[in-house]
N, C-alpha and C positions, 0 to 999 in steps of 0.2 A: 037327733039333736047334736050329738057329738060330731057327726059328719058335716053338719052345717057350719059349726064353729071352725072345724079344720079347714073347710073350703074358704072361709073368710080370711083366715090367717095366711093361707097360701096366696090369695089374691093380693093382700096387703104387701106381702114380701116381694111379690113379682113387681108391683108398682114401684116400691122403693128401689129395687135393683135397676129397673129401666131408667128411673130418674137419675140415679147415680151415674149411669153410663152416658146419658144424653147431655147433661148440663156441662161436664168438663169439655166435651167436644165442641159445644157452642162457644165456650170461653176461649178455646184454642183457635177458633176461627175456621174449623174444618167444615162446619155446616154451611152449605152454599146459601147465598142470599136468595130471597124470593125474587121471582121474575120482575125486572124493572126497578129493583132496589139497588143502591150503590153498595160496594163492599165495605165492610168495617175494617180499617187499617189500624191495628194495635199490635204492639209487641214486634217480634221478629218477622212474622209473616207480613204484617202491614208494611214494615220497612222494605222487605224484599219486593212486595207488590208495587210500592211507591217507586222504587228504583227501576223496576221492569217496565212500568207504564211509560211509553214515549211521551215527550212533551208535545203540546199542541203545535208548536212551531219552533224554529231555531231561536236560541237565546241571544239577545243582543249583547255583544261583547263590550265590557266596560272599557272606556279609554284609559290607557296606561299613562300615568303622569310623566311628563317629559322633563328630565333634569336639565336645567339651564347650563349651557356650556360656559365654564368660567373664563372670563377675559383676563389674560395674563397681563400684568403690569410691565411696562418697559422702563427699566431703571435709567436714571439720568447718567449720561456718560461721565466717566471719572476724570477725563482730561480737563484740567482747568477748574475742577470742582471746588478746590480750596479758594480760588480767586472769587468764585461766585458766592462763596459763603463769607466774604469779607466782613459784612455787617455783624456777623455773630461774634467777632472779636472786639467789638466796640468797647466792651466792659474792660478789657485789658489795655486798651490804648491809653487810658488816662494815666496809668502808672508807668508801664514799661515803655510806652512809645512817646506820647505827647508830653508826659510829665518830664521825662529825661531831656527832651528837646528844649523844653522851656528852661530847665536848669542850665543846660549847656550854652544857651543863648545869652546868658548874663554878661555884662560888660567886664566883670572881674570874677575870675574863678579862683578863689582862695581855698585854703584847707577846709574851711567850714562848708563851702559850696560842694567840694568833692565828698565830704562826709554825707551831705544830703543826697547826692547822687548815689553813693554807696547804699544808703538806707533805702532809697527807692528801689534799687535792684533787689535787695534782700526781701523787701516787702512784696515784691512781685514773684517770690519763690525761685529766684535764679540760683540760689545756693551760695555758700560762703566762698568756695574756691573759684567758681566762675565769676562771681562779683569782683573779687580782688583782681583777677586777670583783666576783666573788661575795663575797670576803673584805671588801672595802670596804663593800659594801651590808649585809653581816651585822653589821659593827662599828657602823655607823650605827643600824641597827634595834635592836640589843641595848641601846645607850645610851638610846634613846628609850623602850623598853619598861620598863627598870628591872627589876622583879621578873619572873622568867620561869618559867612553869609548863611542864611537859613538853609539854602540848598546844600551847601557844603557840610553843614552840621548833620543834616538828615542823611546824606550819603555816608558820612563818617560813622554815624551811629549804626546805620544799616549794615555796613561792612563788619563792624565788631560783633553785632548780634548774630549775623549769618555765620561768621567764623566760629562763634561759640556753639552754634548748632551743628557743627561738623558737616558741612555740605557734601563732603566726599564720601560719607558713609553709605554703605549699600542698603538702600531702603526697598529694594525690589522684593516682591512676594513670589516665592517659588510655588506656583500653582499650576504649572503645565504638567500634563501626564508624562510618565517616563517612556523611554524608547520601546520598552516591552509592552506598553499599553496600560500599565498599572497607573491608577490615578495618583495625583499628588495628595499627600495627607497633611491637613492643617489642624493642629491641636490648639484649642483655645482654653486658657486657664485664667484664674483670678477669683477673688472672693466674691460672695454674693453682695449685691448692691452696687457693684461697679458698672453694671450694664452689660455683663458678659453675654448672656443669652441674646439680648437685643443686638449686641455687636455681631454675634454669629449670623443672625438674620440679615443685618445690614451688609455684612461681608459677602453673603451669598448674592446680594444685589450688586455689589461692586464687581464680583467675578462674572456674573451674568452680563452686566453692562460691558465688560471687556471681552465678551464672546466665549466664556467658559460654560461648560455644563457642570452642574453641581449636585451633590447629594449631601444631606445633613444627617449627622448622628447625634441623637439626644441622649448623651451619656450622663446627664445630670438627673439621675433617677431618684434623688432624695427630695426633689421639689416636683410635686405633681404638675404644677402649672408650667414648669420649664419645657416639658415635651410638647404640651399643647401650644405654647407660645412659639416654639421653634417650628412646629408643623405649619402654623398659620403663616409665618414669615416665608417658609419655603413654597407653600402653595401659591403665594401671590406672584412668584416668578417662575413657577413650573418646576421647582426642585423637590424631589421626594425626600422624606424624612424617615429614618429607621429609628424606632423607639422600642422600649421594653416596658414591662409592668413596673408600677411604682415600687421602689426598693430593690429592683433587680441589680445584679452585679454590673457596675458601670463599665468595667473592662470588657465584659461579654457583649454589651450593647455596642461599644466602640468597635470591637472586632467584627461583629455582624455588619456594621455600617460599612466598613472598609471592604469586606467580602462582597456586599451588595454593590458597592461602587465598582469593584473589579468586574463583576458579572455584567453590569449594565454599561461598562466602559465609559463612565463619566470622566471628566478632566480632573475634578477636584472633589475630595471628601473633607468636609468641615465638621469636626467633632467638638461639641460642647461638653464641658466637664462640670462636676460638682464644685461648688465654691465654699461649702461649709460641712464639716463633720464635727463630732463631739470634741475632738482635740486637734490642735494644729498639726501634731505629728501624724495623726490619723489621716488628715487631708493630704498631706505630702506623700505619705505611703501609698494612698489610693491613686494619686496622680502618677507616681512612679510606676505602679502596676499597670495602669492604663497604657502608658507609653510603651512599656515592655511588651505587652500583649499586642499592641498595634505593630510593633517592629517585627513580629513574627511573619507579617505579610509584606513588609517592605519598610524602608526608612520613613520616619516622620520628617517631612520636608520643612515645615514651619511649626514652631511652638510660640504662639502669640500670647503675651501677658497683658490683660486688660486692667488698666489703672484708672481710678476716678481722679480727674485733675483737681477737683475741689478739696481733696484731702491733703494737698500740699506735700510737705516733707514726710508726713505719715505714710503716704503712698510709696515713697522711696524705701522706707523701712520694710513695708509690706512686700515690696517687690524682691528684696534681697532673699527673703525666705523661699520664694518660689524659684528663684534662680539657683538656689542650692539643691532643690528637689528635681527640677527638670531643666533641660538645656534650652533656655529661652532664646529665641532668635530675633525677637523684635517686640516693641511695645505698641499697644493701642491705647491712646490717651483719650478717654471719653469725658463728656461734660465740660469741654473747654470753653463753652459759652457761659453766660451767667456770671457766677461769682468766682470762677477760676481765674488764676493769674497766669499770663502767658509764659512767665519765666520758668514754670515747672517743666516745660519741655527741655530747656537747657540743663536743669538740675538732674532730671531723670537720666538723660543720656550720659552725662559726665559721671554720675555716681554709680550707675549700673554698667557702664561700658557697652551699651547696646543701643541701636538706633530706634527712634520713634518712627514707626512705619505708617501708622494710620492715626487720624484724629477725628473725634466725634464733636461736632459743633452745633448740635441741636437735637430736637425730638423727631424731625422728619425722617422718612425712610431712606432718603438719599443724602443725609447729613454726615455720613462717614466718608472722609476724603483721604486720599494718599497724601502723606506729609511731604511738603516741599519747602525747605528752609527759606528760600528767597521770597516765595509768595507769602509765607507766613509772616516774615518780618515786614514786608511791604504792607500787609493788612494791619499789623500792629501799629505801624507809624502813621497810617492814614494817608489820604491823598496829598495833603499839603504839609504834613508833618507837625501840625498844631501851631499854636501861637507862640511867639517868643516870650 
């Protein structure tokens, strides 16, 4: 009996041992499938088998998306652009142009009339000093002329306004590359809200229209939208933009932009700068640093100060602070259409002792024009000079 029990125990132990050996091997996939049955692909073995099995046929290649080729815009030529924008100065004609002609056409010009003329010039933002000089010269000339026709009055007023705008001032933009191949460097400064970044983009269009190759530097790193805005402006005319991360050192970005311009041998590098920091002195210190860093690679050829024409005499006060921090070479007067008064051009030049080189006369991409005193005055006075 004992032998029978022992035999049963041995058989049970053998069955358990065989089961423990066979089941794991089946789970690992080592047991071959029955004839005619597909292989079970699980785990690593299944993945290897799936990779090893050739496909039934060549896979059809998915078509790659074709990027549309951007169509570059062709900026409007700058020659005569101010004349073509004559209508944008219509707002200023009533006071500075036609209003003055109407007053000068009176039969009798007494002291009261001359006071009205003086007030009209002051209201047009001409400035006190320039107004006094213009009125004195007009009084002298009208006494000498005696009888005055409408055409004579218009010519006389045009002469005085053009003279007040200093037609002999150098308004050229130094944007040609240097003899050693280095690009010209144009630094654009001004407070936020004057249209500074937009002016940089429009300036790139002006330069491209005049045959220059341009690279933009987005050194206004305190406004996230500024770099995006500048990049968009450049892309429209095929100009690359060098930019850094938000909050990056503006001087470093400006330096990289000029270095990239040297490497790519462009004609001009236009650098946008920040227009607002926590304190006024902080902003001026930052601008001074940007200019010093740029000058390690070559001289800054132009430092353009962007002013909003609608701010009137406040813009002149604002400009003085910038001229103390950086060597401004010229003024860009924006937003001269709309509510701006044309006399601000005279006031800015006289008070700051530097020429207005460019004027912005609208929202269009080609509404930035080289400033021409004769064409400007002609537009202010209108075709006929207004009614008597």
